[in-house]
N, C-alpha and C positions, 0 to 999 in steps of 0.2 A: 852673512851678517855685515855686509858692507854698509857704510854710511850713505844715506841718500834721502832726499826730501820726498814725501808722499802726500797726496791728497786723499783723505779717507772719506768713505761713506760709512756712517755709523749705523749699527744695528742694535735694537733692543733685544733682550732686556738689559744686557750688560754694556751696551754701547761700545763694543769692540769694533775695530775696523773689519770690513768683510775679509774673511780668511784668516783672522787672528783670534786668539783665545786667551782667557785670563789665566795666568800662572800664579800670581800673588796679588792680593789687594788688602790693604790695612782695614781694620775694623772701624771705618768711618761712621760717624753718627748719621742717621737718616733724618731728613733728606741730605744728600750730598751731591757733589757735581756729577757723580757717575749715575745717579738715578733720577736726575731731572729729565723732563721729556726730551725725546730725541731730536726735535727741531732745534733746540738750543737757543731760541729767541724769546725774550721776555719784555713786557712793557713796564713791569715793576720788578724790583730786585727780589728774587726768591730768598726765603729765610734759610740761611745756611750757617753752620758753625764755622766752616772754612769755605772760602771762595775758590779753592783749588784742591787738587788731589793728584796722586800718582800711583801707578801700579805696573807690574811686570806682565807682559803679554808675549805670546809666541805665535808665529805664522805657520802655515801648513808646510812650508819648506824649512822649518826649524830655525828661522831667524828669531832672535829675542830682542825685545826693546822695552823701554819705559814709556808708557803712554801717560801723558799728563793732560788734564783738563782744567781750564781756568775760566771763571766767570768774570767778564770785564765790562766796563762801561762802553757805550758806543751810541751811534745814531744810525741804525741799520734799517734800510727800507727793503721789505720783502718784495722781490720782483714779481712774484705771482699774484699777490694780493694788494700791493701798494701800501700795506700797513707799516707803520714805523715802530721800531723796537729800541729800547734804551739799553738792553743788556744782552750779551751773547755768551753762550757757553761753548767755548771752542776747544778742539782737541788737536794735539800734536804728538809726535813720536821722536824719541831719541834711540837710535840703534845701539846695541852693545857691540863691542869689538869682538874679534875672533877669540880673544882670551876672556870674553864675558865681563869686561870692565866697562864702566861708563865712558862714552865717547865725549871727552872734554871739549873737543872742537865743536861738536854739535851744541853742547851747552852754551858755548860762547857765541856761535853763529846765530842761534835762536834768541840771543839776548835774554837769557833766563837768569834772573837775579833775585836777591833777597830771600823771602820766605819760601817761594816756589822752588828755587834752586836747592835750598836746604831740605825741603820735603822730598824732592827727587832723590837726592843723595841718601837721605835717611831710609826711604822705602827700598831703594836698591840694595843698601847694605843689609837691611833686615831680610830681604829675600835671599841674597847670596849666602848668608850664614846658615839659613834654615833649609835651603833647597839644594844647593850644589853638592853632588856626591864627590868624595875625594878618594883617591887610591891610598895605599899604605905610605907612599912616599910624598903624599900631600898634593899630588897633581889632580886635575879634574878628571874624573872617571867618565870619559866620553860615551862609552857604551851604555852605562847606567843612566847617564843624563838623557841620551837619546830615547831610552825606554820610558823615562818619566815624561818627557816632552810629548812623545807619541801617545801615551795614555791620556794626557791632558787634552790634546787635540781631539782624540776620539770622543772623550766625554763632552767637550765643548760643542762638537758637531751635533751630538745627540741632543744636548740641551737646546741648541738653536732650532733644530728641527721640531722638537716638542713645542717650543714657543710659537713657531710659525703656524703649526697645526691648531693650537689653542686660539690664536688670534684670528684665524680665518675660518674656522670650522662652522661658525654660525651662518655664513653666507654661502658655504659650499655644500656641506653635508645634507641639508634638507632638500636640495634640488637634485641630488644624484639619482635616487630611485626612479623618478619620473623621466629623467634624461636617459637612463639605461633602458627603460621600457620603450621609449620612442626610438632609441637607437636599434634595439633588437627587432623592432617591427618596421624598420626603415632601411637605413644604410647597411646594417649587418646582413640582411638577406641577400644583398648583392655582392658581398665580399666574404661570405661565410667560408668559402673554400680557400681563400687566400690569406685572410688576416691571421688566423692562428698559426698556419704553416710558416708565414713570414716571421712571426714573433719567435717561434721555436728555432728557426734557422739562425736567429741572432742570439741564441742562448737563453731565451726566456723560459722560466720554469713555473710561472704562476698558472693557475687554472684559467680556463676560458672566462669564467665569471670574473675572476680577479683582473684579467687583462682588459675586459670590457669596462670594468669599473675605473681602471686607470685611464683609459681613453677618455671617458666622460669627465673624470677629475681634471684632466688636462684641458679639455674644452671649456669647462666652467672657470677654471683659474685664468685662462687666457681670453675670457670674454671682456676683460678690462679694456676701456677706451683710454689709451695712453697710460697714465698712472692712476686713473680713477677706477676703483673697484666697483663691482655691481651694487654694493651696499652703500655707496656714496663716500666711503673713506678713500684714502689714497695710499699707494705704495710709496716707499721711500725712493726706490729706483727700479729700473728694469731688472737689475740683478736680484732684487728681493722677490720679484715675480718668479724668476727661475728657481730661486732657493725654496720658495713655497712649493712649487711643483715637485722639486726633488724630495722635499719633506713628505708630501702626500704619496709619492710613488715609492718611497722607502729607501732609495739610494740614488746617487747620481748615475750609476751605470744602468739601473732600471729605468730612470727617467730618459736617458739618451736612447736606450733600446726601444722604449715605447714610442718616442718621437720618430725614430728611424722607421719603425713599422708603419706609423701613420703616414709618413712621407711617401713610403713605397707603395702603399695600398690605397689610401683614401684620397690623396691628391690626384692621382690619375683618374679616379672615379669622379672627382669633381669636374674634371675636363670632359668626361663622357657625358655627364648630366647636362653640362652647358650645350654640348653638341645636340643632344636630344631635344632640349628646349628650343634651340634655334631651328631645328628641323621641323618641329611642330608649328 
């Protein structure tokens, strides 16, 4: 929980930084700064009851911080499109101290004043009173807190995976049956004796059918050219492509296992095919 500056890549639907999950968010009216679209650039001012907001978030390594977002005036040119925008919805983080108090130095260093500062303090205090478990002598119950944070992270990961699947299913799922058919009557015939064995050696437990489906899901997801998806929309970052693949494979360990199997079995086959074509 050490204090440090971070540059965040935000992820829908909750716009948490990658690897962070919501612990507590006030019941802000909709729309609010947390559910404006993820690019955060606007030509006209969005209709909001508040131009700012704060909430508590937790990282995978159990750091806790206050994420705040503020809509501000500006004159921003999008480097990709050349379009000019007059408003930006920007996010920052204040880390809590080891004792789970607000880091006053970060509040000062980030020049947070007025209504936004008051909002951060208010939201932090609401969270602390309702969330932090205490022992009989009034100290923080670290074991119970860790259990609560771990449960929150687990639920957050599941929610993010479900969102990625819903967002991308329309350009992935319809193509998979045909891809599997072509794979079974093409490359698979040349590696049938190696692919499943390699997958099992790495701890794979899925059926042959499930493994083949995962392979083709990987191929479809990584058909992207740069950050452009096959359906014409764009990924937020390369990390989002990986996160999508993890979601469709079911877990990060299964995603890595499938990739390792592909690397061990199919990449050498690609080199063999090149040699055969050159020989012909």
